[in-house]
C-alpha positions as CSV (number, residue, x, y, z in Angstrom):
1,M,57.3,-79.1,17.3
2,P,58.4,-78.2,20.8
3,K,56.4,-79.5,23.7
4,I,56.0,-77.9,27.1
5,T,54.6,-79.8,30.1
6,F,53.8,-78.5,33.6
7,A,52.1,-79.9,36.6
8,L,48.9,-78.6,38.2
9,S,47.2,-79.4,41.4
10,E,43.8,-81.1,41.1
11,E,42.1,-77.9,41.9
12,Y,43.8,-75.9,39.2
13,Y,43.4,-78.7,36.7
14,E,39.6,-78.6,37.3
15,K,39.6,-74.8,36.9
16,L,41.5,-75.2,33.6
17,K,39.1,-77.8,32.3
18,E,36.2,-75.4,33.2
19,M,37.9,-72.5,31.4
20,A,38.4,-74.6,28.3
21,K,34.8,-75.8,28.4
22,Q,33.6,-72.2,28.7
23,D,35.7,-71.2,25.8
24,G,34.5,-74.2,23.9
25,V,38.0,-75.4,23.0
26,S,40.5,-78.1,24.1
27,I,42.6,-77.5,27.2
28,Q,45.7,-77.2,24.9
29,D,43.9,-74.5,22.8
30,C,42.7,-72.7,26.0
31,V,46.2,-72.5,27.4
32,R,47.6,-71.3,24.0
33,N,44.8,-68.7,23.4
34,R,45.0,-67.3,26.9
35,L,48.8,-67.4,27.2
36,F,49.3,-65.5,23.9
37,N,46.0,-63.5,24.2
38,L,44.7,-65.0,20.9
39,K,41.2,-64.3,19.8
40,T,39.4,-66.6,17.3
41,I,35.9,-66.9,15.9
42,F,36.6,-70.6,15.3
43,T,35.4,-72.1,18.5
44,P,32.5,-74.5,19.0
45,A,30.8,-72.1,21.4
46,E,31.0,-69.3,18.8
47,A,29.6,-71.6,16.1
48,V,26.7,-72.6,18.3
49,K,26.0,-68.9,19.0
50,R,26.0,-68.3,15.2
51,V,23.5,-71.1,14.7
52,M,21.2,-69.8,17.4
53,K,21.4,-66.3,16.0
54,K,20.3,-67.6,12.6
55,C,17.5,-69.5,14.3
56,D,16.4,-66.3,16.1
57,S,16.4,-64.4,12.9
58,G,14.4,-67.0,11.1
59,E,17.2,-67.9,8.6
60,Y,17.5,-71.3,10.2
61,M,14.4,-73.3,11.1
62,P,14.1,-76.8,12.6
63,G,15.3,-79.2,9.9
64,S,17.8,-76.7,8.4
65,L,21.0,-78.3,7.3
66,F,24.4,-76.6,7.5
67,T,28.1,-77.2,7.4
68,L,30.6,-75.1,9.3
69,P,32.0,-73.4,6.2
70,E,28.4,-72.5,5.2
71,L,27.7,-71.2,8.7
72,Y,30.8,-68.9,8.6
73,G,30.4,-67.9,5.0
74,D,33.1,-65.5,3.8
75,E,34.7,-65.6,7.2
76,W,35.7,-69.2,6.7
77,T,39.4,-68.7,6.4
78,I,41.0,-71.5,8.3
79,E,43.3,-74.1,6.7
80,R,42.1,-77.6,5.9
81,G,44.0,-79.4,8.7
82,I,43.0,-76.9,11.4
83,A,39.5,-76.9,10.0
84,G,39.3,-80.7,10.6
85,V,40.3,-80.3,14.2
86,F,37.7,-77.5,14.7
87,G,35.1,-79.8,13.1
88,K,35.9,-82.6,15.5
89,Q,35.7,-80.1,18.5
90,F,32.4,-78.8,17.2
91,F,31.0,-82.4,16.9
92,S,32.0,-83.3,20.4
93,Y,30.8,-80.0,21.8
94,I,27.3,-80.2,20.4
95,Q,26.9,-83.8,21.6
96,E,27.8,-82.7,25.1
97,E,26.4,-79.2,25.4
98,C,23.4,-78.9,23.1
99,P,22.2,-82.3,21.7
100,N,18.6,-81.0,21.8
101,K,19.4,-78.1,19.5
102,I,21.9,-79.3,16.9
103,E,23.0,-82.8,15.8
104,F,25.2,-84.4,13.2
105,H,23.2,-85.3,10.0
106,D,25.6,-86.7,7.4
107,M,28.8,-86.0,5.5
108,A,28.6,-83.5,2.6
109,D,30.9,-82.3,-0.1
110,Y,32.2,-85.8,-1.0
111,G,32.9,-86.6,2.7
112,R,34.9,-83.4,3.4
113,H,32.4,-81.6,5.6
114,A,30.1,-82.8,8.3
115,Q,26.6,-81.6,7.8
116,Y,24.5,-80.7,10.9
117,I,20.7,-80.3,11.4
118,V,18.9,-77.8,13.5
119,K,16.4,-79.5,15.8
């Protein structure tokens, strides 16, 4: 796979980190998505929005358990390897951004999917 590297000033690096944080993705994914104008529903920020929407509608209550494939339902179309990366990003994102709303609970589906609990 080809690699591209470039240098940024400290100021632009901080801006890029903030953009990635706002998008809820890694810096690499942020650059790729913005450079090629890619839109995806598979971001940690979007997943948290979906959880909060289900909480607001009463579908999820404190103590509700879910996996990312369950959260997305029929929209869950990403391949296994990419899904694993997304899962790791979601895990890190909730620990940093909303540990009082969602937390890791256990592994489900024979260890294939992380299960989360709504607080």
